[in-house]
C-alpha positions as CSV (number, residue, x, y, z in Angstrom):
1,M,-25.7,-75.2,-50.1
2,D,-22.4,-73.3,-49.6
3,Q,-19.2,-75.2,-50.0
4,F,-16.0,-74.8,-48.1
5,K,-13.5,-72.5,-49.9
6,D,-10.6,-74.1,-51.7
7,G,-7.2,-73.2,-50.3
8,Q,-8.5,-73.0,-46.8
9,K,-7.3,-76.5,-45.7
10,N,-5.3,-75.2,-42.8
11,K,-8.4,-73.5,-41.3
12,F,-10.9,-75.5,-39.2
13,R,-14.1,-76.2,-41.2
14,F,-17.1,-75.7,-38.9
15,A,-20.8,-75.7,-39.7
16,L,-23.9,-74.6,-37.8
17,V,-27.3,-76.3,-38.3
18,S,-30.0,-74.3,-36.6
19,H,-33.6,-73.3,-36.7
20,T,-32.9,-69.7,-35.5
21,E,-31.2,-66.8,-37.1
22,E,-30.4,-65.5,-33.6
23,L,-28.1,-68.5,-32.9
24,A,-26.5,-68.1,-36.3
25,N,-25.6,-64.5,-35.6
26,A,-24.1,-65.3,-32.2
27,A,-21.9,-68.0,-33.9
28,R,-20.8,-65.7,-36.6
29,D,-19.8,-63.1,-34.0
30,A,-17.7,-65.6,-32.0
31,I,-15.9,-67.2,-34.9
32,N,-12.2,-66.3,-35.7
33,P,-12.0,-65.9,-39.5
34,N,-8.2,-66.3,-39.4
35,K,-8.5,-69.8,-37.8
36,E,-11.8,-71.2,-38.9
37,E,-14.4,-71.1,-41.6
38,L,-18.1,-71.4,-40.7
39,I,-21.0,-72.4,-42.9
40,V,-24.5,-71.8,-41.5
41,Q,-27.6,-73.7,-42.5
42,I,-31.0,-72.5,-41.2
43,V,-33.3,-75.5,-41.5
44,R,-36.6,-76.9,-40.4
45,K,-36.3,-79.7,-37.9
46,G,-37.1,-82.4,-40.5
47,E,-34.3,-81.1,-42.7
48,A,-31.5,-81.0,-40.0
49,V,-30.1,-84.5,-40.5
50,T,-30.0,-84.2,-44.3
51,A,-28.3,-80.8,-44.1
52,A,-25.8,-82.1,-41.5
53,Q,-24.9,-85.1,-43.6
54,A,-24.3,-83.0,-46.6
55,L,-22.1,-80.6,-44.6
56,F,-20.0,-83.5,-43.4
57,D,-19.7,-84.8,-46.9
58,S,-18.5,-81.4,-48.1
59,G,-15.7,-81.4,-45.5
60,A,-17.1,-80.1,-42.3
61,E,-15.0,-81.3,-39.4
62,V,-17.4,-80.3,-36.6
63,I,-21.0,-79.3,-36.7
64,F,-22.7,-77.1,-34.1
65,A,-26.3,-77.5,-33.2
66,H,-28.8,-76.4,-30.4
67,M,-31.1,-78.2,-28.1
68,G,-33.0,-81.1,-29.7
69,V,-31.3,-80.7,-33.0
70,T,-27.9,-81.8,-31.5
71,R,-29.3,-85.1,-30.4
72,L,-31.1,-85.6,-33.7
73,I,-28.0,-85.2,-35.8
74,R,-25.6,-87.1,-33.5
75,N,-27.9,-90.1,-33.3
76,A,-28.5,-90.2,-37.1
77,T,-24.9,-89.6,-38.3
78,G,-22.7,-90.9,-35.4
79,K,-20.4,-87.9,-36.2
80,T,-18.9,-85.2,-34.0
81,V,-21.6,-82.7,-33.1
82,V,-21.0,-79.9,-30.5
83,D,-24.1,-78.8,-28.6
84,I,-24.6,-75.1,-27.8
85,P,-26.4,-75.6,-24.5
86,L,-29.4,-73.7,-23.3
87,S,-28.8,-72.7,-19.7
88,S,-31.5,-71.9,-17.1
89,I,-30.5,-68.2,-17.3
90,D,-31.1,-68.1,-21.1
91,L,-34.4,-69.8,-20.6
92,I,-35.4,-67.4,-17.7
93,E,-34.7,-64.4,-19.9
94,A,-37.0,-65.7,-22.6
95,F,-39.7,-66.5,-20.1
96,E,-39.4,-63.0,-18.6
97,K,-40.1,-61.6,-22.1
98,A,-43.1,-63.9,-22.6
99,R,-44.5,-63.1,-19.1
100,K,-45.0,-59.4,-20.2
101,I,-47.8,-60.8,-22.4
102,D,-49.2,-63.7,-20.4
103,S,-48.4,-65.7,-17.3
104,V,-49.5,-68.9,-18.9
105,I,-46.7,-70.0,-21.3
106,G,-46.1,-73.0,-23.5
107,L,-42.6,-74.5,-23.8
108,T,-41.8,-76.5,-26.9
109,S,-39.3,-79.3,-26.3
110,Y,-37.9,-82.1,-28.5
111,I,-38.4,-85.5,-26.9
112,K,-37.0,-84.7,-23.4
113,P,-38.6,-82.1,-21.0
114,R,-36.4,-79.9,-18.7
115,G,-36.1,-80.7,-15.0
116,D,-35.8,-77.1,-13.8
117,L,-39.2,-75.9,-14.8
118,P,-40.9,-76.0,-11.4
119,K,-38.2,-73.7,-10.0
120,I,-38.6,-71.3,-12.9
121,E,-42.3,-71.3,-12.4
122,K,-41.9,-70.4,-8.7
123,L,-39.3,-67.8,-9.4
124,L,-41.2,-65.9,-12.1
125,D,-44.7,-66.7,-10.8
126,I,-45.8,-68.2,-14.1
127,S,-47.4,-71.4,-15.3
128,I,-45.3,-73.4,-17.8
129,H,-47.0,-76.0,-20.1
130,P,-44.4,-78.4,-21.8
131,I,-45.2,-79.3,-25.3
132,I,-43.1,-82.5,-26.1
133,F,-42.8,-83.7,-29.7
134,N,-40.6,-86.0,-31.8
135,S,-41.4,-84.9,-35.3
136,Y,-42.5,-81.8,-37.2
137,S,-46.1,-83.1,-37.7
138,D,-46.2,-84.0,-34.0
139,M,-45.1,-80.5,-33.1
140,E,-47.7,-78.9,-35.3
141,A,-50.5,-81.0,-33.9
142,S,-49.4,-80.4,-30.3
143,L,-49.3,-76.6,-30.8
144,R,-52.8,-76.5,-32.3
145,K,-54.1,-78.4,-29.3
146,A,-52.3,-76.0,-27.0
147,F,-54.0,-73.1,-28.8
148,E,-57.4,-74.8,-28.3
149,N,-56.6,-75.0,-24.6
150,G,-56.0,-71.2,-24.5
151,I,-52.2,-71.0,-24.6
152,Q,-51.1,-68.3,-27.0
153,V,-47.6,-67.4,-25.7
154,F,-44.7,-69.8,-26.3
155,V,-41.0,-70.2,-25.6
156,G,-38.9,-72.6,-27.7
157,G,-36.7,-73.3,-30.7
158,G,-37.0,-71.7,-34.1
159,A,-38.7,-74.7,-35.6
160,S,-42.0,-73.9,-33.9
161,R,-41.9,-70.2,-34.7
162,K,-43.6,-70.5,-38.1
163,V,-46.5,-72.7,-36.8
164,I,-47.1,-70.4,-33.8
165,G,-47.1,-67.3,-36.1
166,E,-49.7,-68.9,-38.4
167,L,-51.9,-69.7,-35.4
168,G,-51.6,-66.0,-34.3
169,G,-49.6,-66.7,-31.1
170,K,-46.4,-65.1,-29.8
171,H,-43.1,-66.9,-29.8
172,F,-39.8,-66.1,-28.0
173,V,-36.6,-68.0,-28.7
174,P,-34.0,-68.4,-25.9
175,E,-30.7,-67.0,-27.1
176,P,-27.5,-68.6,-25.7
177,R,-25.1,-66.0,-24.2
178,T,-21.9,-65.1,-26.0
179,E,-19.8,-66.9,-23.4
180,V,-21.7,-70.1,-24.0
181,V,-21.2,-69.9,-27.8
182,K,-17.4,-69.2,-27.3
183,E,-17.1,-72.2,-25.0
184,A,-18.7,-74.4,-27.6
185,L,-16.4,-73.0,-30.2
186,E,-13.4,-73.8,-28.1
187,E,-14.6,-77.3,-27.6
188,A,-15.0,-77.6,-31.4
189,R,-11.5,-76.5,-32.0
190,T,-10.2,-79.1,-29.6
191,L,-12.3,-81.8,-31.2
192,A,-11.1,-80.7,-34.7
193,K,-7.4,-81.0,-33.6
194,V,-8.0,-84.5,-32.2
195,H,-9.9,-85.4,-35.4
196,R,-7.1,-84.2,-37.6
197,K,-4.4,-86.1,-35.7
198,Q,-6.6,-89.2,-35.8
199,Q,-7.1,-88.8,-39.5
200,E,-3.4,-88.4,-40.1
201,S,-2.7,-91.5,-38.0
202,E,-5.3,-93.5,-39.9
203,E,-4.1,-92.3,-43.2
204,R,-0.5,-93.2,-42.3
205,V,-1.5,-96.7,-41.3
206,R,-3.8,-97.0,-44.4
207,T,-0.9,-96.0,-46.6
208,I,1.5,-98.4,-44.9
209,I,-1.0,-101.3,-45.2
210,Q,-1.7,-100.6,-48.9
211,E,2.0,-100.2,-49.8
212,M,3.2,-103.3,-48.0
213,D,4.8,-106.1,-50.0
214,E,2.8,-108.6,-47.9
215,G,-0.9,-109.2,-48.5
216,I,-3.2,-108.2,-45.6
217,I,-6.8,-109.3,-45.0
218,G,-8.7,-108.2,-41.9
219,I,-12.1,-109.1,-40.5
220,D,-14.2,-107.4,-37.8
221,Q,-15.6,-109.1,-34.7
222,Y,-18.5,-110.4,-36.8
223,G,-16.3,-112.0,-39.4
224,R,-16.9,-109.3,-42.0
225,I,-14.0,-108.1,-44.3
226,D,-12.9,-104.6,-43.3
227,I,-9.3,-104.5,-44.6
228,V,-7.9,-105.8,-47.9
229,N,-4.7,-104.2,-49.3
230,K,-3.6,-104.1,-52.9
231,R,-1.1,-106.9,-52.5
232,A,-3.8,-109.2,-51.1
233,H,-6.0,-108.5,-54.1
234,S,-3.1,-109.4,-56.4
235,I,-2.3,-112.6,-54.5
236,L,-5.9,-113.7,-54.5
237,G,-6.4,-112.6,-58.1
238,I,-9.4,-110.5,-57.2
239,D,-10.5,-107.3,-58.8
240,D,-11.1,-105.0,-55.8
241,Q,-13.7,-103.1,-57.8
242,R,-15.9,-106.2,-58.3
243,A,-15.2,-108.0,-55.1
244,N,-18.0,-108.9,-52.7
245,K,-18.4,-110.8,-49.4
246,D,-18.8,-114.2,-51.2
247,T,-15.5,-113.6,-53.1
248,Y,-13.5,-113.6,-49.9
249,R,-15.5,-116.2,-47.9
250,Q,-13.5,-119.3,-49.0
251,Y,-10.2,-117.5,-48.5
252,I,-11.2,-116.4,-45.0
253,K,-11.8,-120.0,-44.2
254,D,-8.6,-121.2,-45.8
255,I,-6.3,-118.8,-44.0
256,N,-7.8,-119.6,-40.6
257,L,-9.0,-116.0,-39.9
258,L,-12.2,-117.2,-38.3
259,N,-10.3,-119.7,-36.1
260,A,-8.0,-116.9,-35.0
261,L,-11.1,-114.7,-34.3
262,K,-13.0,-117.5,-32.5
263,N,-10.2,-119.2,-30.5
264,G,-8.0,-116.2,-30.0
265,E,-4.9,-118.3,-31.0
266,P,-2.5,-117.1,-33.7
267,V,-1.6,-119.3,-36.7
268,R,2.0,-118.8,-37.9
269,N,3.7,-119.6,-41.2
270,K,1.1,-122.0,-42.6
271,I,1.9,-122.8,-46.3
272,L,-1.0,-122.5,-48.6
273,N,-1.4,-123.0,-52.4
274,I,-3.2,-120.0,-53.8
275,N,-3.7,-119.7,-57.5
276,R,-0.9,-122.2,-58.1
277,N,1.6,-120.3,-56.0
278,K,2.8,-121.0,-52.5
279,F,2.3,-118.5,-49.7
280,L,3.2,-118.3,-46.0
281,V,0.1,-117.3,-44.1
282,S,-0.1,-116.1,-40.5
283,A,-3.3,-115.1,-38.8
284,F,-3.5,-113.1,-35.6
285,P,-6.5,-112.2,-33.4
286,I,-7.1,-108.6,-32.4
287,T,-8.0,-108.4,-28.8
288,I,-9.0,-105.3,-26.9
289,G,-9.8,-105.6,-23.2
290,N,-9.8,-109.4,-23.3
291,R,-12.5,-109.3,-26.0
292,S,-11.9,-110.4,-29.6
293,K,-12.5,-107.5,-31.9
294,G,-11.4,-109.0,-35.1
295,A,-8.5,-110.8,-36.8
296,V,-5.9,-110.0,-39.4
297,A,-3.9,-112.3,-41.8
298,L,-0.5,-111.7,-43.4
299,L,0.2,-113.4,-46.7
300,R,3.8,-113.6,-47.9
301,D,5.0,-115.1,-51.2
302,V,7.4,-118.0,-50.4
303,H,9.7,-116.8,-53.1
304,S,9.9,-113.3,-51.6
305,V,10.8,-114.8,-48.3
306,E,13.6,-116.8,-50.0
307,D,14.7,-113.6,-51.7
308,M,14.8,-111.8,-48.4
309,N,17.0,-114.5,-46.9
310,R,19.2,-114.3,-49.9
311,K,19.6,-110.5,-49.6
312,V,20.4,-110.9,-45.9
313,K,23.1,-113.3,-46.8
314,E,24.4,-111.0,-49.6
315,E,24.6,-108.2,-47.1
316,L,26.6,-110.4,-44.7
317,Y,28.9,-111.2,-47.6
318,Q,29.4,-107.6,-48.4
319,K,30.3,-106.9,-44.8
320,G,32.6,-109.9,-44.8
321,F,30.6,-111.7,-42.1
322,F,30.5,-115.0,-43.8
323,A,32.4,-118.2,-44.1
324,K,33.2,-119.2,-47.7
325,H,35.2,-122.4,-47.1
326,T,34.1,-125.9,-46.4
327,L,36.0,-129.1,-45.5
328,S,36.0,-130.0,-49.2
329,D,38.5,-127.1,-49.7
330,I,41.0,-128.8,-47.5
331,K,42.9,-131.1,-49.9
332,G,44.8,-134.2,-48.9
333,R,44.4,-137.9,-48.1
334,S,47.1,-138.4,-45.5
335,P,46.1,-140.3,-42.2
336,A,47.0,-137.2,-40.1
337,L,44.7,-135.0,-42.2
338,R,41.9,-137.5,-42.4
339,K,41.9,-137.8,-38.6
340,M,41.8,-134.0,-38.2
341,L,38.9,-133.7,-40.7
342,E,36.9,-136.3,-38.9
343,W,37.3,-134.6,-35.6
344,A,36.3,-131.3,-37.3
345,R,33.0,-132.9,-38.5
346,L,32.2,-134.2,-35.0
347,Y,33.0,-130.8,-33.5
348,A,30.8,-129.0,-36.0
349,A,27.7,-131.0,-34.8
350,T,28.1,-129.5,-31.3
351,D,28.0,-126.0,-30.0
352,G,31.1,-126.2,-27.9
353,A,34.1,-123.9,-28.1
354,V,36.8,-125.2,-30.4
355,C,40.5,-124.3,-30.0
356,I,42.4,-124.8,-33.2
357,Q,46.1,-125.1,-32.9
358,G,48.8,-125.4,-35.5
359,E,51.8,-123.7,-37.0
360,T,51.6,-120.5,-39.0
361,G,50.3,-121.2,-42.5
362,V,48.6,-124.5,-41.9
363,G,45.1,-123.0,-42.6
364,K,43.5,-122.6,-39.1
365,D,41.1,-119.9,-40.4
366,L,40.0,-122.2,-43.3
367,V,39.2,-125.0,-40.8
368,A,37.3,-122.5,-38.6
369,Q,35.1,-121.5,-41.6
370,A,34.5,-125.1,-42.5
371,I,33.4,-125.9,-38.9
372,H,30.9,-123.0,-39.0
373,N,29.5,-124.0,-42.4
374,M,28.8,-127.5,-41.1
375,S,27.2,-126.3,-37.9
376,K,23.6,-125.4,-37.1
377,R,24.7,-121.7,-37.2
378,K,25.7,-121.8,-40.8
379,N,23.1,-119.4,-41.9
380,A,24.1,-116.8,-39.3
381,P,27.1,-114.5,-39.3
382,F,30.7,-115.7,-39.2
383,V,32.7,-112.9,-37.7
384,A,36.5,-113.3,-37.6
385,I,39.3,-111.1,-36.2
386,N,43.0,-111.5,-35.9
387,C,43.8,-110.6,-32.3
388,A,47.5,-110.0,-33.1
389,A,46.8,-107.4,-35.8
390,L,45.5,-104.7,-33.5
391,P,46.8,-102.8,-30.4
392,E,45.0,-103.6,-27.2
393,H,42.7,-100.5,-27.0
394,L,41.5,-100.9,-30.6
395,L,41.0,-104.7,-30.2
396,E,38.9,-104.0,-27.2
397,S,36.7,-101.5,-29.1
398,E,36.4,-103.9,-32.0
399,L,35.3,-106.9,-29.8
400,F,33.0,-105.2,-27.4
401,G,32.0,-102.0,-29.2
402,H,31.9,-98.6,-27.6
403,E,29.4,-95.8,-26.7
404,E,29.7,-92.3,-28.1
405,G,32.4,-90.3,-26.3
406,A,33.8,-93.4,-24.6
407,F,37.3,-92.3,-25.6
408,T,39.1,-89.8,-27.8
409,G,38.3,-90.6,-31.4
410,A,35.3,-92.8,-30.5
411,K,32.8,-93.0,-33.4
412,R,29.9,-90.6,-33.2
413,G,26.8,-92.5,-32.1
414,G,28.9,-95.4,-30.8
415,K,29.8,-98.6,-32.5
416,I,28.5,-102.1,-32.3
417,G,31.1,-104.7,-31.4
418,L,32.0,-108.0,-33.0
419,F,30.3,-110.0,-30.2
420,E,27.0,-108.3,-31.0
421,L,27.5,-108.6,-34.8
422,A,28.1,-112.3,-34.4
423,N,24.9,-112.9,-32.4
424,K,23.3,-116.2,-33.3
425,G,26.4,-117.1,-35.3
426,T,30.1,-117.8,-34.8
427,L,33.0,-115.5,-33.6
428,F,36.4,-116.7,-34.6
429,L,39.3,-115.2,-32.6
430,D,42.5,-115.9,-34.5
431,E,45.8,-115.7,-32.7
432,I,44.0,-115.5,-29.3
433,G,47.3,-116.3,-27.6
434,D,48.5,-112.7,-28.3
435,I,45.8,-110.8,-26.4
436,S,46.7,-109.1,-23.1
437,R,45.9,-110.4,-19.6
438,S,43.5,-107.5,-19.0
439,L,41.6,-108.2,-22.2
440,Q,41.5,-111.9,-21.3
441,V,39.6,-111.1,-18.1
442,R,36.8,-109.3,-20.1
443,L,36.8,-112.0,-22.7
444,L,36.4,-114.7,-20.0
445,R,33.4,-112.8,-18.5
446,V,31.6,-112.6,-21.9
447,I,32.1,-116.3,-22.6
448,E,30.8,-117.2,-19.1
449,S,27.9,-114.8,-18.8
450,K,26.9,-114.7,-22.5
451,E,26.4,-110.9,-22.3
452,V,28.6,-108.0,-23.3
453,M,29.0,-104.4,-22.2
454,R,30.3,-101.9,-24.7
455,V,33.3,-99.7,-23.8
456,G,31.9,-96.7,-21.9
457,G,28.5,-98.4,-21.6
458,D,26.4,-99.0,-18.5
459,K,24.3,-102.0,-19.5
460,Y,24.8,-105.6,-20.6
461,V,23.6,-106.9,-24.0
462,P,22.8,-110.7,-24.2
463,V,24.6,-112.5,-27.0
464,D,24.2,-116.0,-28.4
465,I,27.4,-117.0,-30.1
466,R,29.8,-119.9,-30.6
467,I,33.4,-119.2,-30.0
468,L,36.2,-120.6,-32.2
469,T,39.8,-119.7,-31.4
470,A,43.1,-120.4,-33.0
471,S,46.8,-119.9,-32.1
472,H,50.2,-121.0,-33.2
473,K,51.5,-120.7,-29.7
474,D,51.9,-123.5,-27.1
475,F,49.4,-122.7,-24.4
476,R,51.2,-124.8,-21.9
477,L,54.2,-122.6,-22.2
478,E,52.1,-119.4,-22.2
479,I,50.3,-120.4,-19.1
480,A,53.6,-121.4,-17.4
481,R,54.9,-117.9,-18.1
482,E,51.7,-116.4,-16.8
483,R,51.0,-114.8,-20.2
484,F,47.7,-116.7,-20.6
485,R,45.0,-117.3,-18.0
486,V,44.4,-121.0,-17.4
487,D,40.7,-120.4,-16.7
488,L,40.2,-118.8,-20.1
489,Y,42.1,-121.6,-21.7
490,Y,39.7,-124.1,-20.3
491,R,36.8,-122.1,-21.6
492,I,38.0,-121.8,-25.1
493,S,39.4,-125.3,-25.4
494,T,36.4,-127.5,-24.6
495,L,37.2,-129.2,-27.9
496,K,40.8,-129.2,-29.2
497,L,41.8,-129.6,-32.8
498,K,45.4,-129.7,-33.9
499,I,46.2,-129.2,-37.6
500,P,49.3,-131.2,-38.7
501,P,52.1,-129.2,-40.4
502,L,52.7,-129.8,-44.1
503,R,56.0,-131.6,-43.4
504,E,54.0,-134.3,-41.5
505,R,51.7,-134.9,-44.6
506,L,54.0,-134.4,-47.6
507,Q,52.0,-136.9,-49.6
508,D,49.2,-134.4,-49.7
509,I,51.3,-131.9,-51.7
510,P,50.1,-133.1,-55.1
511,D,46.4,-132.7,-54.2
512,I,47.1,-129.2,-52.7
513,V,49.1,-128.0,-55.7
514,K,46.4,-129.3,-58.1
515,S,43.8,-127.3,-56.3
516,F,46.0,-124.2,-56.6
517,L,46.4,-124.8,-60.4
518,L,42.6,-125.3,-60.8
519,R,41.8,-122.1,-59.0
520,M,44.3,-120.2,-61.2
521,G,43.0,-121.8,-64.4
522,K,46.2,-123.7,-65.2
523,P,46.5,-127.3,-66.4
524,S,47.7,-129.9,-64.0
525,S,50.4,-130.9,-66.5
526,I,52.3,-127.7,-65.8
527,I,54.0,-129.5,-62.9
528,S,55.6,-132.8,-63.7
529,K,56.0,-135.9,-61.5
530,Q,59.7,-135.0,-60.9
531,M,58.7,-131.6,-59.7
532,Y,56.2,-133.1,-57.2
533,N,59.1,-135.4,-56.0
534,R,61.2,-132.3,-55.4
535,L,58.4,-130.5,-53.6
536,G,58.1,-133.5,-51.3
537,Q,61.7,-133.3,-50.3
538,Y,61.4,-129.9,-48.7
539,Q,60.1,-129.4,-45.1
540,W,57.9,-126.3,-45.8
541,P,58.3,-124.4,-42.5
542,G,55.7,-121.9,-43.8
543,N,53.3,-124.8,-44.5
544,I,50.4,-124.3,-47.0
545,R,51.0,-120.5,-47.2
546,E,54.6,-121.0,-48.2
547,L,53.7,-123.7,-50.8
548,A,51.0,-121.4,-52.3
549,S,53.5,-118.6,-52.5
550,F,56.0,-120.8,-54.2
551,V,53.5,-122.1,-56.8
552,E,52.3,-118.5,-57.6
553,S,56.0,-117.4,-58.1
554,Y,56.6,-120.3,-60.4
555,L,53.5,-119.6,-62.5
556,T,54.2,-115.9,-62.7
557,L,57.8,-116.4,-64.0
558,L,56.6,-119.3,-66.3
559,D,54.6,-116.8,-68.2
560,Q,53.1,-118.5,-71.3
561,E,55.3,-121.6,-71.2
562,S,53.6,-124.9,-70.6
563,S,56.3,-126.1,-68.2
564,N,59.9,-125.3,-67.2
565,E,62.0,-127.8,-65.2
566,I,65.0,-125.5,-65.1
567,L,63.0,-122.6,-63.7
568,F,61.4,-124.8,-61.2
569,T,64.7,-126.2,-60.0
570,E,66.2,-122.8,-59.6
571,L,63.3,-121.6,-57.5
572,M,63.5,-124.7,-55.3
573,D,67.3,-124.3,-54.9
574,D,66.8,-120.6,-53.8
575,L,64.1,-121.7,-51.4
576,E,66.3,-124.3,-49.7
577,E,69.4,-122.1,-49.7
578,S,67.5,-119.2,-48.1
579,G,67.6,-121.0,-44.7
580,M,64.0,-120.1,-43.9
581,F,63.6,-123.5,-42.2
582,D,66.4,-122.8,-39.8
583,I,64.8,-119.5,-38.9
584,I,61.1,-120.6,-38.6
585,C,61.9,-124.2,-37.4
586,P,65.4,-124.1,-36.1
587,P,67.3,-127.3,-35.3
588,H,66.9,-126.7,-31.6
589,K,63.0,-126.6,-31.8
590,E,62.6,-130.3,-31.0
591,Q,65.1,-129.8,-28.2
592,E,63.0,-127.0,-26.8
593,A,60.0,-129.2,-26.9
594,N,61.8,-132.0,-25.1
595,I,63.0,-129.6,-22.5
596,L,59.5,-128.4,-21.9
597,Q,58.1,-131.9,-21.8
598,H,60.8,-133.0,-19.4
599,G,60.1,-130.0,-17.2
600,L,56.3,-130.9,-17.1
601,K,57.1,-134.5,-16.2
602,Q,59.4,-133.3,-13.3
603,A,56.7,-130.8,-12.0
604,G,56.7,-132.5,-8.6
605,Q,60.5,-132.4,-8.3
606,G,61.2,-128.7,-8.8
607,S,59.6,-125.3,-8.8
608,L,57.7,-123.9,-11.8
609,K,60.1,-120.9,-11.8
610,N,63.2,-123.1,-12.1
611,M,61.5,-125.0,-15.0
612,V,60.7,-121.8,-16.9
613,E,64.2,-120.4,-16.3
614,E,65.8,-123.6,-17.6
615,F,63.6,-123.6,-20.7
616,E,64.3,-119.9,-21.4
617,Y,68.0,-120.4,-21.0
618,R,68.1,-123.4,-23.4
619,A,66.1,-121.4,-26.0
620,I,68.4,-118.3,-25.7
621,D,71.5,-120.5,-25.8
622,N,70.4,-122.4,-28.9
623,T,69.3,-119.2,-30.7
624,L,72.6,-117.5,-30.0
625,K,74.5,-120.5,-31.4
626,A,72.3,-120.6,-34.5
627,N,73.0,-116.9,-35.1
628,E,76.8,-117.2,-34.3
629,F,76.1,-115.3,-31.0
630,N,74.8,-112.2,-32.9
631,R,72.7,-110.6,-30.1
632,T,70.7,-108.4,-32.3
633,K,69.6,-111.2,-34.6
634,S,69.0,-113.6,-31.7
635,A,66.9,-111.0,-29.8
636,E,64.9,-110.3,-32.9
637,R,64.3,-114.0,-33.5
638,L,63.0,-114.4,-29.9
639,G,61.0,-111.2,-29.9
640,I,62.9,-109.5,-27.0
641,S,65.4,-106.7,-26.8
642,P,69.2,-107.4,-27.0
643,N,69.6,-106.1,-23.4
644,T,66.9,-108.4,-22.1
645,L,68.4,-111.4,-24.0
646,W,71.9,-110.8,-22.6
647,R,70.7,-110.1,-19.0
648,K,68.6,-113.3,-19.0
649,Y,71.4,-115.4,-20.5
650,N,73.9,-114.3,-17.9
651,Q,71.4,-114.6,-15.0
652,Y,70.2,-118.1,-16.0
653,S,73.8,-119.2,-16.6
654,Q,74.7,-118.4,-13.0
655,N,71.5,-119.9,-11.6
656,L,71.9,-123.2,-13.4
657,E,75.6,-123.7,-12.6
């Protein structure tokens, strides 16, 4: 038998199985040698199936056949076989040739007789005698009987030609027209294209299944194994070359594949011990048209799942979306600190929004991380942003993300926002008191609706996040000055947590300093008891951050010495003489607080405008006095321009007289 040529893989590979050379010639004439390759096999009827199967095995994509041979091959192989049909016109032309010899004509037919014979008989004025057979021996016997009955002229396929010739009769083979052969060839091309796409798809799926890190076992609707990938063989410890049905039977039972097939209900993440190892097993039914057609099981090594979770966490760490601090990192035993820590533990157990307030440097971000790490969201992202560090348009883009082309300089392909990045986790908005009123409106909507729209986008994305916020500002004053929306304040401050300044817990300084020394690899003896006493006499307006900066400076200048009282004293003297406390916490700060508190208590006795004006006047007046009426320094201290400072001062002086 001819084989398909090597290097012709792009061409369609067709084959013709026929009893007649006439059909073979017609097919050869219709074929396009640039697009397809054709192999022809002229066979006896009993040889058709064997020849067709051999052609399929050698790479034939589609086989052509004629009349009864088509049904024979298709039924036996279940493969794609294109029939070159015999039309009534083809048959009439053959009968016209036979009529020139005799008007009584036999018609050989495999299994099924034609229904148009009475019309052909009437049209041609002939008598047609069907000879039906289902095997070569049956055909031979039927033809001999026909000869005994006086029939000597026959029309039919090439399989009967030899027998009729041996009997001395005449035989005419109906020849399909060129148009019919071309139509069959076009059908074959279409089927070959579909077959190739299907093969590519099946091969792609097969490759994916075989190369997956998870084991896969599949059964058909009768419970028979039809899919086992390499990983499954490895997990089960089975040699796939020696495996048989009995090898898998117990495993099929253990992983609930039959239950999934029978009940149509999936089994998810069941832990099984297989060969002394633990695996997560999930089994799913395969349903087509409400009928169960099989089931498939997925086997995953518990250790690989743990490794995957670890890698996800590592990726979050690389991106910075993690919280590294816990409450154990907050050192101290003062009553004020213990109360704050206890409240933090209680807040962590809930999912409510927490507003953390405290002066600059007290460690608000550290407390936020600790709350996240104690919450049920601890394994999800912790995303933090300092709202005061970015201008409004950049902060908006960072928080909500943006679509491509949303604004000049927008990232190609768009950018996912922090709300989406923090999904299932925690979003920490540090210094939230510094965001603009317009941005507060967008933030309020996201918190209320739990869905976010990117800048330049047209659809909302649902988010599941917990909001933690922090600010050093007094929200009462910000709300009174209409700088902060009261409705947003209520949303972010479901739970309030105030971190005491260091000057209110000076007894915690030794614990804090010792933790610094431990982190820097220095012995605790490097700072003496007298030094700790001196540290406790300072008010630390910069709180923990200032204390850490001081300790780092001392250790740097200390170099290799074990301790240096003189150096320590000099640094403390410089710190106290620098007057930082008067700048960060000026003497009039308590007075400002008293003024504000008095104003709030007198809310029913005067207008809000008058209360704000009085507070601003006192703040400006005290700041001017502290800076010896230097307008530039005072304005810089208050964060306003010198002109605004002087205008407000003169205006309020007149109004309050």
